[in-house]
Residue frames as qw, qx, qy, qz and C-alpha x, y, z in Angstrom:
[[0.228, 0.165, 0.844, 0.457, 271.86, 96.22, 135.70],
 [0.336, 0.082, -0.150, -0.926, 269.19, 97.83, 133.61],
 [0.374, 0.318, 0.841, -0.229, 265.63, 96.56, 133.50],
 [0.191, 0.072, -0.508, -0.837, 263.44, 96.61, 130.40],
 [0.490, 0.341, 0.659, -0.457, 259.67, 96.31, 130.13],
 [0.018, -0.009, -0.727, -0.687, 258.16, 95.13, 126.86],
 [0.446, 0.343, 0.457, -0.690, 254.59, 96.26, 126.38],
 [0.685, 0.490, 0.007, -0.539, 252.03, 95.05, 123.87],
 [0.011, -0.337, 0.910, 0.240, 253.82, 91.81, 123.03],
 [0.727, 0.015, -0.349, -0.590, 251.39, 89.58, 121.18],
 [0.824, -0.275, 0.413, -0.274, 250.26, 86.35, 122.80],
 [0.924, 0.372, -0.054, 0.065, 251.68, 84.45, 119.81],
 [0.396, 0.692, -0.454, 0.396, 255.12, 86.02, 120.26],
 [0.426, -0.574, 0.535, -0.450, 255.03, 85.35, 124.00],
 [0.950, -0.038, 0.250, -0.181, 254.07, 81.71, 123.45],
 [0.808, 0.515, -0.195, 0.208, 256.82, 81.30, 120.84],
 [0.081, 0.732, -0.509, 0.446, 259.33, 82.89, 123.21],
 [0.687, -0.416, 0.473, -0.361, 258.34, 80.51, 126.01],
 [0.976, 0.189, 0.103, -0.019, 258.73, 77.51, 123.67],
 [0.575, 0.667, -0.337, 0.332, 262.11, 78.74, 122.46],
 [0.243, -0.677, 0.537, -0.440, 263.25, 79.22, 126.07],
 [0.878, -0.208, 0.360, -0.239, 262.15, 75.69, 126.95],
 [0.894, 0.419, -0.092, 0.128, 264.11, 74.29, 123.98],
 [0.409, 0.637, -0.424, 0.497, 267.23, 76.05, 125.31],
 [0.670, -0.380, -0.558, 0.309, 266.55, 75.00, 128.92],
 [0.201, 0.088, -0.230, 0.948, 266.28, 78.64, 130.01],
 [0.102, 0.617, 0.580, -0.522, 263.70, 80.82, 131.62],
 [0.373, 0.796, 0.417, 0.230, 261.74, 83.14, 129.36],
 [0.144, -0.974, 0.094, 0.148, 263.62, 86.09, 130.84],
 [0.540, -0.473, 0.552, 0.424, 267.00, 84.42, 130.22],
 [0.579, 0.384, 0.610, 0.381, 265.94, 83.68, 126.65],
 [0.194, 0.953, 0.219, 0.078, 265.02, 87.34, 126.08],
 [0.334, -0.834, 0.328, 0.292, 268.42, 88.40, 127.43],
 [0.617, -0.138, 0.642, 0.434, 270.19, 85.95, 125.10],
 [0.472, 0.663, 0.509, 0.281, 268.20, 87.18, 122.09],
 [0.018, 0.999, 0.036, -0.029, 268.92, 90.83, 122.87],
 [0.483, -0.653, 0.458, 0.361, 272.64, 90.19, 123.52],
 [0.619, 0.118, 0.642, 0.437, 272.98, 88.33, 120.21],
 [0.353, 0.819, 0.407, 0.195, 271.17, 91.11, 118.36],
 [0.020, -0.996, 0.074, -0.043, 273.23, 94.00, 119.71],
 [0.300, -0.722, 0.612, 0.119, 276.57, 92.24, 120.23],
 [0.933, 0.330, -0.074, -0.124, 277.05, 89.94, 117.24],
 [0.843, -0.321, 0.251, 0.352, 280.18, 87.74, 117.26],
 [0.652, 0.395, 0.249, 0.598, 281.51, 89.45, 114.11],
 [0.085, -0.990, -0.109, -0.033, 281.51, 92.88, 115.77],
 [0.517, 0.593, -0.317, 0.529, 284.72, 94.89, 115.68],
 [0.697, -0.626, -0.224, 0.269, 286.60, 94.71, 118.98],
 [0.039, 0.984, -0.170, 0.044, 288.67, 97.80, 119.77],
 [0.547, -0.613, 0.543, 0.173, 291.70, 95.90, 121.08],
 [0.754, 0.194, 0.559, 0.285, 291.77, 93.67, 118.02],
 [0.440, 0.859, 0.187, 0.185, 291.49, 96.67, 115.69],
 [0.159, -0.933, 0.323, 0.027, 294.34, 98.47, 117.47],
 [0.673, -0.360, 0.604, 0.229, 296.56, 95.37, 117.40],
 [0.703, 0.453, 0.475, 0.274, 295.90, 94.91, 113.68],
 [0.246, 0.962, 0.006, 0.115, 296.65, 98.58, 112.97],
 [0.381, -0.793, 0.462, 0.115, 299.91, 98.35, 114.91],
 [0.739, -0.072, 0.614, 0.267, 300.91, 95.17, 113.11],
 [0.592, 0.698, 0.339, 0.220, 300.09, 96.73, 109.73],
 [0.074, 0.977, -0.170, 0.101, 302.26, 99.74, 110.63],
 [0.732, 0.349, -0.465, 0.355, 305.10, 97.45, 111.68],
 [0.322, -0.699, 0.380, -0.514, 305.04, 98.42, 115.36],
 [0.722, 0.013, -0.672, 0.164, 306.81, 95.89, 117.58],
 [0.672, -0.674, -0.274, 0.135, 307.23, 95.41, 121.31],
 [0.619, -0.096, -0.037, 0.779, 310.71, 96.92, 120.96],
 [0.069, 0.506, 0.225, 0.830, 309.10, 100.13, 119.66],
 [0.529, -0.726, -0.306, -0.316, 306.71, 100.25, 122.60],
 [0.765, -0.432, -0.194, 0.437, 309.57, 99.60, 125.04],
 [0.449, 0.172, 0.054, 0.875, 311.58, 102.45, 123.48],
 [0.197, -0.651, -0.253, -0.688, 308.61, 104.80, 123.94],
 [0.704, -0.651, -0.285, -0.007, 308.28, 103.74, 127.57],
 [0.708, -0.228, -0.103, 0.660, 311.99, 104.37, 128.23],
 [0.280, 0.326, 0.161, 0.888, 311.76, 107.78, 126.56],
 [0.335, -0.773, -0.407, -0.354, 308.85, 108.93, 128.67],
 [0.050, 0.543, -0.434, 0.717, 309.74, 111.44, 131.37],
 [0.374, -0.198, -0.838, 0.345, 309.45, 110.20, 134.94],
 [0.018, 0.396, 0.488, -0.778, 307.62, 113.30, 136.17],
 [0.333, 0.716, 0.614, 0.007, 304.35, 114.68, 134.83],
 [0.332, 0.425, 0.243, 0.806, 304.43, 117.59, 132.42],
 [0.062, -0.347, -0.358, 0.865, 303.86, 121.08, 133.81],
 [0.305, 0.733, 0.607, -0.021, 300.51, 122.57, 132.79],
 [0.334, 0.430, 0.231, 0.806, 300.61, 125.52, 130.39],
 [0.152, -0.615, -0.419, 0.650, 300.11, 128.95, 131.92],
 [0.246, 0.631, 0.449, 0.583, 298.21, 131.64, 130.07],
 [0.143, -0.906, -0.205, -0.341, 298.38, 135.33, 130.83]]
């Protein structure tokens, strides 16, 4: 896990952070982690798996299509290209 140091935080901000942490029954450090997580990973963020599933559904791709692709795949790996 990464560690972060915050320098020059005002006493007012530190006091407010401690009060907020107490209201949430967390340590000040846990409160800072929660604030940072919420800021950089909002619930409405686009999730890659969801986006891919929606794109597939919009294109009409079904499990039968995926199964057909799997059956059509060669059992052995492709030979690398040779140059020269």
